[in-house]
C-alpha positions as CSV (number, residue, x, y, z in Angstrom):
1,M,103.3,109.5,90.8
2,I,103.0,112.6,93.0
3,K,105.3,112.8,96.0
4,K,104.5,116.0,98.0
5,N,106.4,117.6,100.8
6,N,109.7,115.6,100.7
7,I,112.4,117.1,103.0
8,L,115.9,117.7,101.8
9,E,118.0,118.0,105.0
10,R,121.2,120.0,104.8
11,P,123.9,120.1,107.3
12,H,124.1,123.6,108.9
13,K,121.4,125.0,106.6
14,K,117.6,125.2,106.8
15,P,115.9,122.1,105.0
16,I,114.0,122.5,101.6
17,L,110.7,121.2,101.1
18,W,110.0,119.8,97.5
19,D,107.4,117.9,95.4
20,A,107.9,115.5,92.7
21,F,105.4,114.8,89.7
22,Y,106.4,112.0,87.4
23,E,105.3,108.6,85.9
24,S,107.0,105.9,87.7
25,N,108.3,103.7,85.0
26,N,112.1,103.6,85.7
27,T,112.8,105.5,82.4
28,H,115.0,108.6,82.3
29,K,112.7,111.6,82.1
30,P,113.8,115.1,81.3
31,L,114.0,117.0,84.6
32,V,112.1,120.3,85.0
33,I,112.7,122.5,88.2
34,F,110.2,125.3,89.0
35,C,111.3,128.4,91.1
36,H,108.6,130.3,92.8
37,G,108.8,134.1,93.2
38,Y,108.8,136.8,95.8
39,K,106.2,136.2,98.5
40,G,105.5,132.8,96.8
41,F,105.6,129.1,97.6
42,K,105.4,125.7,95.8
43,D,101.6,125.2,96.8
44,W,100.4,128.7,95.6
45,G,97.3,128.7,93.6
46,A,97.4,126.5,90.4
47,W,101.0,125.3,90.5
48,D,99.9,121.6,91.4
49,L,97.8,121.7,88.2
50,V,100.8,123.1,86.2
51,A,102.9,120.2,87.7
52,E,100.4,117.7,86.6
53,E,100.5,119.1,83.0
54,F,104.2,118.4,83.0
55,L,103.7,115.0,84.5
56,K,101.2,114.1,81.6
57,A,103.7,115.4,79.2
58,G,106.3,112.9,80.3
59,F,108.5,115.2,82.4
60,F,109.9,114.8,85.9
61,F,108.7,118.0,87.4
62,V,110.0,119.4,90.6
63,K,108.8,122.3,92.7
64,F,110.1,123.5,96.0
65,N,110.0,126.2,98.6
66,F,113.1,128.3,98.9
67,S,114.5,127.6,102.5
68,H,113.8,131.1,103.7
69,N,110.5,131.8,102.0
70,G,108.7,132.0,105.3
71,G,107.1,128.5,105.1
72,T,108.0,125.7,107.5
73,M,108.1,121.9,107.1
74,E,104.9,121.5,108.8
75,Q,103.0,124.5,107.4
76,P,104.5,125.1,103.9
77,I,101.6,127.3,102.7
78,D,101.7,131.1,103.5
79,F,104.3,132.4,105.9
80,P,104.2,131.1,109.4
81,D,108.0,131.9,109.8
82,L,108.5,135.5,109.2
83,D,111.9,135.3,111.1
84,A,113.1,133.1,108.3
85,F,111.7,135.5,105.6
86,A,113.6,138.2,107.2
87,E,116.8,136.6,106.7
88,N,116.3,135.5,103.1
89,N,118.4,137.0,100.3
90,Y,119.3,136.2,96.6
91,S,122.5,134.4,97.4
92,K,120.6,131.9,99.8
93,E,118.0,131.3,96.9
94,L,120.9,130.5,94.5
95,E,122.4,128.2,97.1
96,D,119.2,126.4,97.6
97,L,118.7,125.9,93.9
98,D,122.2,124.6,93.6
99,D,121.7,122.1,96.5
100,L,118.4,120.8,95.1
101,I,119.9,120.2,91.7
102,N,122.8,118.4,93.2
103,F,120.4,116.2,95.3
104,M,118.0,115.4,92.5
105,L,120.9,114.1,90.3
106,S,122.7,112.2,93.2
107,T,122.3,108.6,94.4
108,E,120.9,110.1,97.7
109,N,117.7,110.9,95.8
110,P,115.9,107.5,95.9
111,I,114.1,108.3,92.6
112,H,117.2,109.6,90.8
113,T,116.9,106.7,88.3
114,E,113.7,108.3,86.9
115,I,115.7,111.4,85.8
116,N,117.7,112.2,82.7
117,R,120.6,114.1,84.1
118,N,121.4,115.4,80.6
119,H,118.2,117.2,80.0
120,I,117.5,119.7,82.7
121,T,115.1,122.9,82.4
122,L,114.8,125.6,84.9
123,I,111.5,127.6,85.0
124,G,111.3,130.5,87.1
125,H,108.3,132.8,88.0
126,S,108.8,136.5,88.7
127,R,111.8,136.7,91.1
128,G,112.4,133.1,90.5
129,G,112.9,133.9,86.8
130,G,115.8,136.1,87.9
131,I,117.3,133.3,90.1
132,A,116.8,130.6,87.2
133,T,118.5,133.0,84.9
134,L,121.5,133.5,87.0
135,K,121.8,129.8,87.7
136,A,121.5,128.9,84.1
137,S,124.2,131.3,82.9
138,K,126.8,129.5,85.3
139,D,125.7,125.9,85.5
140,N,126.5,123.9,82.3
141,R,124.2,121.1,83.5
142,I,121.1,123.3,82.7
143,T,120.0,122.6,79.1
144,N,117.0,124.9,78.8
145,L,115.9,128.2,80.6
146,I,112.3,129.5,80.9
147,S,111.3,132.7,82.4
148,W,107.6,133.3,83.4
149,A,106.9,137.0,84.2
150,G,110.5,137.1,85.1
151,V,112.4,140.2,86.5
152,S,115.3,141.8,84.8
153,D,116.9,143.7,87.5
154,F,117.2,142.7,91.1
155,G,118.4,146.3,92.1
156,K,115.1,147.7,91.2
157,R,113.0,145.3,93.2
158,T,111.1,146.7,96.5
159,A,113.2,144.2,98.6
160,T,116.4,145.8,97.5
161,S,115.6,149.5,97.1
162,G,114.2,152.5,98.9
163,E,114.9,154.5,102.0
164,L,118.2,153.0,102.6
165,E,119.3,155.2,105.5
166,Q,116.2,154.5,107.5
167,W,116.3,150.8,106.7
168,K,119.9,150.6,107.8
169,K,119.1,152.6,111.0
170,D,116.2,150.4,111.9
171,G,117.9,147.2,110.7
172,V,114.5,146.0,109.1
173,K,111.8,147.2,106.9
174,Y,108.2,145.8,106.2
175,V,106.4,145.1,103.0
176,L,102.6,144.5,103.2
177,N,101.4,141.3,101.8
178,G,98.1,142.2,100.3
179,R,96.5,138.8,100.3
180,T,97.5,137.6,103.9
181,K,97.7,141.2,105.4
182,Q,101.0,140.2,107.1
183,M,103.7,142.8,107.4
184,M,106.7,140.9,105.8
185,P,110.0,141.9,107.3
186,H,113.3,142.3,105.4
187,N,116.4,142.7,107.5
188,F,119.1,145.0,106.2
189,Q,121.3,142.0,105.5
190,F,119.2,141.6,102.4
191,Y,120.5,144.8,100.9
192,E,124.1,144.1,102.2
193,D,124.2,140.7,100.6
194,F,122.9,142.2,97.2
195,K,125.7,144.9,97.3
196,T,128.4,142.4,98.2
197,H,127.5,140.1,95.4
198,E,126.1,142.7,92.9
199,K,128.2,141.6,90.0
200,R,127.3,137.8,90.5
201,L,123.5,138.9,90.9
202,N,123.3,141.0,87.6
203,I,120.6,139.5,85.5
204,E,121.6,141.6,82.3
205,R,125.1,140.1,82.6
206,A,123.7,136.7,83.0
207,A,121.2,137.0,80.2
208,K,123.9,138.0,77.8
209,S,126.0,135.0,78.5
210,I,123.0,132.6,78.0
211,T,123.8,130.0,75.2
212,I,121.2,127.4,75.8
213,P,117.6,127.7,74.5
214,H,115.9,130.5,76.4
215,L,112.1,131.3,76.4
216,I,110.7,134.4,77.9
217,I,106.9,134.4,78.6
218,H,105.3,137.5,79.9
219,A,101.8,139.0,80.0
220,T,101.8,142.3,78.0
221,T,99.6,144.0,80.8
222,D,101.5,142.5,83.9
223,P,101.0,145.1,86.7
224,S,103.7,143.7,88.9
225,V,106.6,143.1,86.6
226,K,106.1,145.2,83.5
227,F,106.4,143.8,80.0
228,N,109.4,145.9,79.1
229,E,111.4,143.7,81.6
230,A,110.8,140.7,79.2
231,E,111.8,142.9,76.2
232,D,115.0,143.8,78.1
233,L,115.8,140.1,78.7
234,H,115.1,139.3,75.0
235,R,117.4,142.3,73.9
236,W,120.1,141.0,75.9
237,N,119.9,137.6,74.4
238,P,118.7,138.0,70.9
239,N,118.7,134.2,70.4
240,S,116.0,133.9,73.1
241,K,112.4,133.6,72.1
242,L,109.8,136.1,73.6
243,F,106.3,134.9,73.8
244,P,103.8,137.6,74.9
245,I,100.5,136.6,76.6
246,P,98.0,139.3,75.6
247,S,95.7,141.0,78.4
248,S,96.7,138.9,81.4
249,D,98.4,139.5,84.7
250,H,101.4,138.5,86.7
251,V,100.1,135.0,87.5
252,F,98.3,134.4,84.1
253,G,94.8,134.5,85.4
254,A,95.4,132.2,88.5
255,S,95.0,133.2,92.2
256,H,95.3,131.6,95.5
257,P,93.5,129.5,96.4
258,W,92.7,128.0,93.2
259,K,89.5,125.9,93.3
260,D,89.0,125.0,89.8
261,K,90.0,121.6,88.3
262,T,91.5,123.2,85.1
263,L,94.0,125.9,84.5
264,P,92.9,129.5,83.5
265,K,93.3,130.0,79.8
266,P,96.3,132.2,79.9
267,L,98.3,129.9,82.4
268,Q,97.3,126.8,80.1
269,N,98.8,128.8,77.2
270,V,102.0,129.4,79.3
271,V,102.4,125.7,80.1
272,D,101.6,124.4,76.5
273,K,104.2,126.9,75.1
274,S,106.7,125.9,77.7
275,I,106.2,122.1,77.1
276,E,106.4,122.6,73.3
277,F,109.7,124.6,73.8
278,I,111.3,121.9,75.8
279,N,110.3,119.2,73.4
280,H,111.8,121.0,70.4
Protein backbone atom coordinates (compact mmCIF):
# COMPACT_ATOMS: atom_id res chain seq x y z
CA MET A 1 0.00 0.00 0.00
CA ILE A 2 1.35 3.41 -0.99
CA LYS A 3 -0.54 6.48 0.18
CA LYS A 4 0.98 9.65 -1.27
CA ASN A 5 0.40 13.31 -0.43
CA ASN A 6 -1.64 12.95 2.73
CA ILE A 7 -2.21 16.28 4.49
CA LEU A 8 -1.72 16.75 8.23
CA GLU A 9 -3.70 19.87 9.09
CA ARG A 10 -2.51 21.77 12.17
CA PRO A 11 -4.32 24.68 13.87
CA HIS A 12 -2.38 27.95 13.43
CA LYS A 13 0.51 26.19 11.62
CA LYS A 14 1.27 25.31 8.02
CA PRO A 15 0.11 21.79 7.12
CA ILE A 16 2.52 18.90 6.56
CA LEU A 17 2.41 16.71 3.46
CA TRP A 18 3.35 13.07 4.07
CA ASP A 19 3.55 9.68 2.33
CA ALA A 20 3.10 6.21 3.81
CA PHE A 21 4.48 2.96 2.38
CA TYR A 22 3.30 -0.25 4.09
CA GLU A 23 1.67 -3.63 3.60
CA SER A 24 -1.97 -3.32 4.61
CA ASN A 25 -2.54 -6.40 6.78
CA ASN A 26 -3.61 -4.90 10.13
CA THR A 27 -0.44 -6.03 11.90
CA HIS A 28 1.73 -3.71 13.95
CA LYS A 29 4.78 -2.84 11.84
CA PRO A 30 7.89 -0.96 13.01
CA LEU A 31 7.55 2.72 12.11
CA VAL A 32 10.35 4.39 10.14
CA ILE A 33 10.18 8.16 9.62
CA PHE A 34 12.50 9.78 7.07
CA CYS A 35 13.55 13.45 7.37
CA HIS A 36 14.82 15.14 4.20
CA GLY A 37 17.67 17.63 4.18
CA TYR A 38 18.33 21.27 3.30
CA LYS A 39 16.80 22.24 -0.07
CA GLY A 40 15.25 18.77 -0.03
CA PHE A 41 11.76 17.32 -0.29
CA LYS A 42 10.07 13.95 0.18
CA ASP A 43 9.75 13.27 -3.57
CA TRP A 44 13.38 14.04 -4.42
CA GLY A 45 15.22 11.64 -6.70
CA ALA A 46 15.12 8.02 -5.55
CA TRP A 47 13.35 8.51 -2.20
CA ASP A 48 10.23 6.67 -3.46
CA LEU A 49 12.37 3.65 -4.38
CA VAL A 50 13.98 3.83 -0.94
CA ALA A 51 10.52 3.83 0.65
CA GLU A 52 9.50 0.77 -1.39
CA GLU A 53 12.55 -1.13 -0.11
CA PHE A 54 11.46 -0.50 3.47
CA LEU A 55 7.89 -1.53 2.60
CA LYS A 56 9.16 -4.85 1.17
CA ALA A 57 11.18 -5.39 4.35
CA GLY A 58 8.01 -5.19 6.46
CA PHE A 59 8.18 -1.63 7.79
CA PHE A 60 5.68 1.19 7.92
CA PHE A 61 7.74 3.88 6.17
CA VAL A 62 6.79 7.55 6.31
CA LYS A 63 8.44 10.44 4.50
CA PHE A 64 7.25 14.02 4.60
CA ASN A 65 7.96 17.60 3.64
CA PHE A 66 8.92 19.95 6.43
CA SER A 67 6.19 22.57 6.52
CA HIS A 68 8.45 25.45 5.43
CA ASN A 69 10.64 23.58 2.94
CA GLY A 70 9.30 25.67 0.06
CA GLY A 71 6.83 23.16 -1.34
CA THR A 72 3.04 23.49 -1.28
CA MET A 73 0.21 20.98 -0.87
CA GLU A 74 -0.54 21.31 -4.59
CA GLN A 75 3.08 21.38 -5.78
CA PRO A 76 5.27 19.45 -3.32
CA ILE A 77 8.23 19.08 -5.69
CA ASP A 78 10.85 21.84 -5.82
CA PHE A 79 10.19 25.26 -4.31
CA PRO A 80 7.16 27.25 -5.50
CA ASP A 81 6.75 28.90 -2.06
CA LEU A 82 9.98 30.77 -1.38
CA ASP A 83 8.21 33.00 1.17
CA ALA A 84 7.69 29.94 3.34
CA PHE A 85 11.28 28.79 2.73
CA ALA A 86 12.51 32.19 3.97
CA GLU A 87 10.65 31.69 7.24
CA ASN A 88 11.94 28.18 7.93
CA ASN A 89 14.26 27.42 10.86
CA TYR A 90 15.53 24.45 12.88
CA SER A 91 12.96 24.95 15.64
CA LYS A 92 10.10 24.72 13.13
CA GLU A 93 11.53 21.50 11.73
CA LEU A 94 11.75 19.94 15.20
CA GLU A 95 8.16 20.98 15.85
CA ASP A 96 7.06 19.53 12.50
CA LEU A 97 8.69 16.19 13.33
CA ASP A 98 7.11 16.10 16.78
CA ASP A 99 3.66 16.88 15.39
CA LEU A 100 4.04 14.19 12.75
CA ILE A 101 5.09 11.54 15.28
CA ASN A 102 2.21 12.49 17.57
CA PHE A 103 -0.24 12.18 14.68
CA MET A 104 1.13 8.87 13.38
CA LEU A 105 0.65 7.28 16.83
CA SER A 106 -2.75 8.82 17.51
CA THR A 107 -6.24 7.53 16.79
CA GLU A 108 -6.66 10.55 14.49
CA ASN A 109 -4.47 8.68 12.03
CA PRO A 110 -6.85 6.29 10.23
CA ILE A 111 -4.04 3.76 9.68
CA HIS A 112 -2.50 3.89 13.18
CA THR A 113 -3.49 0.23 13.70
CA GLU A 114 -0.78 -0.72 11.21
CA ILE A 115 1.95 0.82 13.41
CA ASN A 116 3.95 -0.64 16.27
CA ARG A 117 4.18 2.38 18.54
CA ASN A 118 6.97 0.72 20.56
CA HIS A 119 9.34 0.45 17.59
CA ILE A 120 10.12 3.83 16.03
CA THR A 121 13.18 4.61 13.92
CA LEU A 122 14.18 8.07 12.76
CA ILE A 123 16.29 8.37 9.61
CA GLY A 124 17.61 11.78 8.63
CA HIS A 125 19.54 12.78 5.53
CA SER A 126 22.01 15.69 5.71
CA ARG A 127 20.36 18.49 7.73
CA GLY A 128 17.56 16.04 8.47
CA GLY A 129 20.17 13.88 10.19
CA GLY A 130 20.84 16.72 12.61
CA ILE A 131 17.12 17.19 13.24
CA ALA A 132 16.66 13.44 13.81
CA THR A 133 19.59 13.35 16.24
CA LEU A 134 18.22 16.26 18.27
CA LYS A 135 14.76 14.67 18.37
CA ALA A 136 16.01 11.19 19.30
CA SER A 137 18.05 12.62 22.18
CA LYS A 138 14.94 14.08 23.82
CA ASP A 139 12.07 11.76 22.86
CA ASN A 140 11.98 8.39 24.63
CA ARG A 141 9.50 7.03 22.06
CA ILE A 142 12.33 6.78 19.52
CA THR A 143 14.00 3.36 19.60
CA ASN A 144 16.57 3.67 16.76
CA LEU A 145 18.44 6.56 15.13
CA ILE A 146 20.05 6.48 11.68
CA SER A 147 21.97 9.34 10.09
CA TRP A 148 22.60 9.41 6.32
CA ALA A 149 25.30 11.97 5.44
CA GLY A 150 24.22 13.82 8.56
CA VAL A 151 25.57 17.16 9.72
CA SER A 152 27.32 17.49 13.08
CA ASP A 153 27.06 21.24 13.73
CA PHE A 154 24.21 23.56 12.75
CA GLY A 155 26.32 26.59 13.62
CA LYS A 156 28.66 25.91 10.68
CA ARG A 157 25.98 25.61 8.02
CA THR A 158 25.59 28.12 5.19
CA ALA A 159 22.08 28.92 6.39
CA THR A 160 23.31 29.93 9.84
CA SER A 161 26.66 31.61 9.27
CA GLY A 162 28.47 34.23 7.18
CA GLU A 163 28.27 38.04 6.78
CA LEU A 164 26.01 38.50 9.78
CA GLU A 165 26.06 42.30 9.79
CA GLN A 166 24.99 42.53 6.17
CA TRP A 167 22.38 39.82 6.69
CA LYS A 168 20.97 41.66 9.70
CA LYS A 169 20.96 44.96 7.82
CA ASP A 170 19.22 43.53 4.75
CA GLY A 171 16.91 41.24 6.74
CA VAL A 172 17.41 38.50 4.15
CA LYS A 173 20.20 36.68 2.33
CA TYR A 174 20.08 34.40 -0.68
CA VAL A 175 21.64 31.02 -1.45
CA LEU A 176 21.73 29.75 -5.03
CA ASN A 177 20.07 26.40 -5.71
CA GLY A 178 22.45 24.96 -8.28
CA ARG A 179 19.86 22.57 -9.72
CA THR A 180 16.77 24.83 -10.01
CA LYS A 181 18.78 28.08 -10.38
CA GLN A 182 16.50 29.73 -7.81
CA MET A 183 17.89 32.23 -5.34
CA MET A 184 16.65 30.73 -2.06
CA PRO A 185 15.93 33.36 0.62
CA HIS A 186 16.79 33.07 4.31
CA ASN A 187 15.27 35.74 6.51
CA PHE A 188 17.43 36.89 9.42
CA GLN A 189 14.96 35.21 11.80
CA PHE A 190 16.74 31.93 10.91
CA TYR A 191 19.90 33.11 12.67
CA GLU A 192 17.99 34.72 15.53
CA ASP A 193 16.09 31.49 16.20
CA PHE A 194 19.32 29.51 16.14
CA LYS A 195 21.02 31.81 18.64
CA THR A 196 17.96 31.85 20.91
CA HIS A 197 17.85 28.04 21.01
CA GLU A 198 21.55 27.33 20.50
CA LYS A 199 21.83 24.96 23.47
CA ARG A 200 18.81 22.90 22.39
CA LEU A 201 20.11 22.84 18.80
CA ASN A 202 23.59 21.59 19.74
CA ILE A 203 24.08 18.29 17.88
CA GLU A 204 27.25 17.38 19.80
CA ARG A 205 25.36 17.67 23.09
CA ALA A 206 22.52 15.59 21.65
CA ALA A 207 24.80 12.88 20.24
CA LYS A 208 26.58 12.48 23.58
CA SER A 209 23.25 11.78 25.27
CA ILE A 210 22.01 9.15 22.78
CA THR A 211 21.50 5.78 24.49
CA ILE A 212 19.45 3.98 21.80
CA PRO A 213 21.01 2.09 18.86
CA HIS A 214 22.61 4.70 16.58
CA LEU A 215 23.88 4.11 13.04
CA ILE A 216 25.92 6.70 11.13
CA ILE A 217 26.25 6.18 7.36
CA HIS A 218 28.40 8.58 5.36
CA ALA A 219 30.28 8.58 2.07
CA THR A 220 34.01 8.97 2.58
CA THR A 221 34.19 11.38 -0.37
CA ASP A 222 31.02 13.39 0.37
CA PRO A 223 31.72 16.87 -1.06
CA SER A 224 28.83 18.59 0.75
CA VAL A 225 29.09 17.28 4.32
CA LYS A 226 32.61 16.04 4.91
CA PHE A 227 33.23 12.56 6.31
CA ASN A 228 34.87 14.06 9.40
CA GLU A 229 31.38 15.15 10.54
CA ALA A 230 30.41 11.46 10.68
CA GLU A 231 33.60 10.77 12.62
CA ASP A 232 32.66 13.55 15.06
CA LEU A 233 29.21 12.02 15.63
CA HIS A 234 30.77 8.60 16.19
CA ARG A 235 33.35 10.02 18.60
CA TRP A 236 30.65 11.80 20.61
CA ASN A 237 28.67 8.56 20.86
CA PRO A 238 31.23 5.73 20.90
CA ASN A 239 28.42 3.17 21.18
CA SER A 240 27.20 4.20 17.72
CA LYS A 241 28.08 2.26 14.59
CA LEU A 242 29.89 4.12 11.78
CA PHE A 243 29.42 2.66 8.31
CA PRO A 244 31.53 4.36 5.61
CA ILE A 245 30.42 4.26 1.97
CA PRO A 246 33.60 4.39 -0.16
CA SER A 247 33.90 6.65 -3.19
CA SER A 248 30.37 8.05 -3.22
CA ASP A 249 28.72 11.44 -2.87
CA HIS A 250 26.25 13.28 -0.62
CA VAL A 251 23.22 11.46 -2.08
CA PHE A 252 24.89 8.06 -2.54
CA GLY A 253 24.82 8.07 -6.34
CA ALA A 254 21.22 9.29 -6.78
CA SER A 255 20.08 12.48 -8.49
CA HIS A 256 16.88 14.36 -9.28
CA PRO A 257 14.96 13.36 -11.24
CA TRP A 258 15.77 9.64 -10.90
CA LYS A 259 14.49 7.71 -13.94
CA ASP A 260 15.89 4.25 -13.19
CA LYS A 261 13.71 1.49 -11.73
CA THR A 262 16.45 0.46 -9.31
CA LEU A 263 18.54 2.30 -6.73
CA PRO A 264 22.15 3.26 -7.44
CA LYS A 265 24.47 0.74 -5.81
CA PRO A 266 25.76 3.03 -3.04
CA LEU A 267 22.22 4.01 -1.99
CA GLN A 268 21.10 0.37 -2.14
CA ASN A 269 23.99 -0.38 0.20
CA VAL A 270 22.80 2.39 2.55
CA VAL A 271 19.24 1.03 2.56
CA ASP A 272 20.32 -2.59 3.07
CA LYS A 273 22.58 -1.62 5.98
CA SER A 274 19.81 0.46 7.56
CA ILE A 275 17.24 -2.34 7.33
CA GLU A 276 19.71 -4.83 8.75
CA PHE A 277 20.52 -2.43 11.62
CA ILE A 278 16.84 -1.89 12.53
CA ASN A 279 16.12 -5.62 12.41
CA HIS A 280 18.98 -6.48 14.72
